[in-house]
C-alpha positions in Angstrom: 9.8 -3.0 -24.5 12.9 -4.4 -22.5 14.0 -0.8 -21.2 10.6 0.1 -20.0 10.1 -2.5 -17.8 13.6 -2.3 -16.5 12.6 1.3 -14.8 10.2 -0.8 -12.7 12.9 -1.6 -9.8 14.1 1.9 -10.0 10.4 3.7 -9.8 9.5 1.9 -6.4 7.7 -0.7 -8.6 5.5 1.1 -11.1 5.4 1.7 -15.1 4.1 4.7 -15.6 1.5 6.0 -17.3 4.2 7.0 -20.2 5.6 3.5 -20.5 2.4 1.5 -20.3 0.8 3.4 -23.6 4.6 1.9 -25.0 4.5 -1.5 -23.6 1.2 -1.7 -24.7 1.0 -0.3 -28.4 4.3 -2.2 -29.2 2.8 -5.7 -28.2 -0.4 -4.6 -29.0 -2.4 -5.9 -25.9 -4.7 -4.6 -23.6 -4.0 -2.9 -19.9 -5.0 -5.7 -18.0 -3.3 -9.1 -20.4 0.2 -6.4 -19.2 -1.0 -6.7 -15.4 -1.3 -10.6 -15.9 2.3 -10.3 -17.5 3.9 -8.4 -14.8 2.4 -11.0 -11.9 6.2 -12.9 -11.8 7.9 -9.7 -11.8 5.4 -8.7 -8.6 5.8 -12.1 -7.0 10.3 -11.2 -6.9 9.2 -8.6 -4.0 7.9 -11.3 -1.7 9.4 -11.7 2.2 7.7 -15.2 2.5 9.4 -15.9 6.0 6.6 -17.8 7.3 4.4 -19.2 4.5 7.1 -19.6 1.8 4.2 -19.1 -0.4 4.6 -15.9 -3.0 1.9 -14.1 -4.1 2.1 -11.1 -6.4 -0.7 -8.1 -7.0 -0.6 -5.6 -9.8 -2.8 -3.0 -9.4 -4.2 -0.3 -13.0 -4.1 3.4 -11.0 -6.2 6.5 -12.5 -3.3 9.1 -12.3 -5.5 11.9 -12.7 -8.8 12.8 -11.2 -10.4 11.8 -14.7 -7.9 8.4 -14.6 -7.1 9.1 -18.7 -3.6 8.1 -17.9 -3.6 4.9 -16.2 -0.1 3.3 -14.3 1.1 -0.4 -13.4 2.0 -0.7 -9.7 3.4 -3.8 -8.5 2.9 -5.3 -4.5 3.4 -8.9 -3.1 3.2 -10.2 1.0 5.4 -9.3 3.5 5.9 -11.9 6.3 7.8 -11.1 9.3 9.5 -13.4 11.4 8.7 -13.6 15.1 5.5 -11.4 14.9 2.1 -12.6 15.2 0.2 -13.5 11.6 -1.8 -10.2 11.9 1.0 -8.8 10.9 1.3 -9.6 8.3 1.0 -7.4 4.6 -1.1 -9.1 2.0 -0.2 -8.4 -1.7 -3.5 -6.6 -2.6 -2.9 -3.8 0.0 1.0 -3.8 -0.8 0.1 -2.5 -4.2 -2.9 -0.4 -3.1 -0.9 1.8 -0.6 2.0 1.6 -3.7 -0.3 2.9 -5.8 -1.7 5.4 -2.6 1.8 6.8 -1.7 2.8 7.9 -5.5 0.0 10.0 -5.8 -2.4 7.3 -7.6 -6.0 9.3 -7.9 -8.2 6.2 -8.7 -7.5 2.2 -8.8 -10.3 0.2 -10.8 -8.5 -3.2 -11.6 -6.2 -5.4 -9.5 -4.4 -8.7 -11.3 -3.8 -11.4 -8.5 -1.7 -14.4 -8.8 -4.1 -16.5 -6.5 -7.7 -16.1 -5.4 -8.0 -13.3 -2.8 -9.1 -14.1 0.9 -11.8 -12.5 2.6 -9.2 -10.0 4.5 -8.1 -8.7 1.4 -11.9 -8.4 -0.7 -12.8 -6.4 2.4 -9.6 -4.1 2.6 -10.5 -3.4 -1.6 -13.5 -2.4 -0.7 -12.8 0.6 1.2 -11.4 2.1 -1.9 -13.5 4.7 -3.4 -15.6 3.3 -6.9 -14.7 -0.3 -5.2 -18.5 -1.4 -6.7 -16.9 -1.3 -10.3 -13.3 -2.6 -9.3 -12.0 -5.7 -11.8 -10.3 -8.3 -10.0 -8.8 -10.5 -12.4 -7.7 -13.7 -11.2 -4.6 -15.5 -12.8 -4.4 -19.0 -11.1 -0.5 -20.3 -10.6 -1.7 -23.8 -11.4 -2.9 -24.1 -14.7 -2.6 -20.9 -15.9 -6.3 -19.7 -16.2 -7.4 -16.5 -15.9 -10.9 -15.0 -15.1 -12.2 -11.4 -14.4 -14.8 -10.9 -11.4 -16.5 -7.1 -10.6 -15.1 -7.2 -6.3 -19.0 -6.5 -5.3 -19.4 -10.2 -6.8 -16.5 -11.7 -4.7 -17.9 -9.6 -2.3 -21.6 -10.0 -2.1 -23.7 -8.4 1.2 -20.7 -6.1 1.7 -20.2 -4.0 4.5 -18.0 -0.5 4.0 -17.3 3.0 4.7 -21.0 4.1 3.4 -22.4 1.6 6.2 -20.4 3.6 8.8 -22.3 7.2 7.3 -18.7 8.3 5.0 -19.5 9.5 2.0 -16.4 8.4 0.3 -13.9 5.9 0.5 -10.6 5.6 0.1 -8.7 7.8 -2.6 -11.2 9.6 -3.3 -10.6 13.0 -4.3 -10.3 15.7 -3.3 -8.8 13.9 -0.4 -9.5 14.9 3.1 -6.4 16.7 4.3 -5.6 17.5 8.1 -3.2 20.0 9.8 -1.8 18.4 12.5 0.1 20.7 15.3 3.0 19.5 17.1 2.6 19.3 20.9 6.7 19.8 21.3 7.7 21.7 17.9 10.6 20.3 16.1 12.6 22.2 13.5 14.3 18.5 11.8 12.9 17.8 8.5 12.7 14.1 9.0 10.3 14.9 11.7 8.2 16.9 9.6 7.9 14.3 6.9 6.5 12.2 9.6 3.9 14.8 10.4 3.2 15.4 6.5 2.5 12.0 6.0 0.4 12.3 9.3 -1.6 14.6 8.0 -2.6 12.5 4.8 -3.5 9.6 6.5 -7.1 8.2 6.1 -8.6 7.8 9.2 -12.5 8.6 9.2 -13.6 6.3 11.8 -11.1 7.2 14.8 -9.2 10.8 13.7 -6.3 8.6 14.7 -4.1 10.5 12.4 -0.6 8.6 11.8 2.7 9.1 9.6 5.9 7.7 9.8 9.1 8.1 8.5 11.6 5.6 7.8 15.7 6.2 7.3 18.3 3.4 5.5 21.7 2.8 5.9 21.8 4.3 2.5 20.3 7.4 4.2 16.7 7.0 1.9 14.3 8.6 3.6 10.3 6.4 3.4 6.9 7.5 4.5 4.1 5.8 6.2 0.4 7.0 6.4 -2.3 5.1 8.3 -4.7 3.6 6.7 -8.2 2.2 8.3 -11.1 -0.3 7.0 -14.6 0.0 8.0 -13.8 -3.4 9.4 -11.0 -2.1 11.3 -8.3 -5.0 10.9 -7.3 -4.7 7.5 -6.3 -1.9 9.1 -2.1 -0.8 8.4 0.3 1.2 10.3 2.1 3.7 9.2 4.9 2.4 9.8 3.5 -1.2 7.9 2.9 1.1 4.8 6.6 2.6 5.0 7.5 -0.8 5.2 5.8 -1.3 2.0 7.4 1.7 0.4 10.8 0.5 1.6 10.2 -3.3 -0.1 9.0 -2.7 -2.9 12.2 0.1 -3.7 15.0 -2.2 -3.3 15.8 -5.9 -3.8 17.9 -6.2 -0.9 17.0 -8.5 1.7 19.9 -6.9 4.0 18.3 -3.1 3.6 19.0 -1.5 6.9 16.9 0.7 8.9 18.8 3.5 11.5 15.9 6.2 12.4 12.6 5.8 12.8 10.0 8.4 13.5 5.8 8.2 14.3 4.0 11.7 14.5 0.5 10.4 15.4 -2.8 12.6 17.0 -3.9 10.0 19.6 -7.9 9.5 20.2 -9.3 6.4 21.4 -6.7 4.5 20.0 -3.2 5.1 19.4 0.0 3.5 17.0 2.4 3.8 19.3 2.7 0.6 20.5 2.3 -1.6 17.2 4.9 0.3 15.9 7.4 -0.4 18.5 6.5 -4.2 18.1 6.6 -4.4 14.6 10.0 -2.2 14.6 12.0 -4.9 17.2 11.5 -7.3 14.5 12.6 -5.2 11.2 15.0 -2.8 13.1 16.1 -4.5 16.4 18.1 -1.8 18.4 16.1 1.0 16.8 14.2 2.9 19.2 11.1 4.4 17.7 11.1 8.4 17.9 7.7 9.6 18.9 5.7 13.3 18.9 2.0 13.7 19.4 0.6 15.6 17.3 -3.2 17.6 18.2 
């Protein structure tokens, strides 16, 4: 099955539905066992500049509304030197966002290489159908594997329904907005950031925001703002764009040459946190800012 697994670095850490079927049939294993076996590959994407700790995650995602076709998505922890620890991206967040940005409709299981922290349990609880989400824990020491319902790992949880939402992150059909720039632009790069903002998840603040990141290779990555009912596990659009960029390229010396942020500022805004993060990931690159309404 090597030829199928070797497609993952070329497809943004995704094992497509077609390749999942082939690999599972060839090895006569379940999706859950395949997820465990992919964890060492997920950990290759770690950016452990502070903790020196490798944490991998693999999300199992439905690619259609009926979730019959499933694909697997890799994720890993990403840390930023000279930034506050609150800027860190956790592996579970990375895997979920990787799936979300690549068109996944629903996540029903996630495999992790170490016990998920409370922060990540809260982040996962924002997902639509999170009460039934399976967490597969494959411990690095001893190699023991256990499976849990997220609801058992986060009893008496606080989530989107407590704040009056009828659905959570990745609910179908997704709630999309149609933002207009206050200062019009025909720049395709700016329009991609605006399109990302239209698909962001901001039910609590309505601070819809999206970013576009261009690298020295000419590749463009977009990111969307994603909120959480507990607020703190939220991720800025630049964070989510970096997740895609990191998982799409093994090279540690990849350079960012341009970044655009489009947002509808409300009681909060993303500009300051994106500028702060940009100082570390791309010194000398200025954030191009466009306000929307």
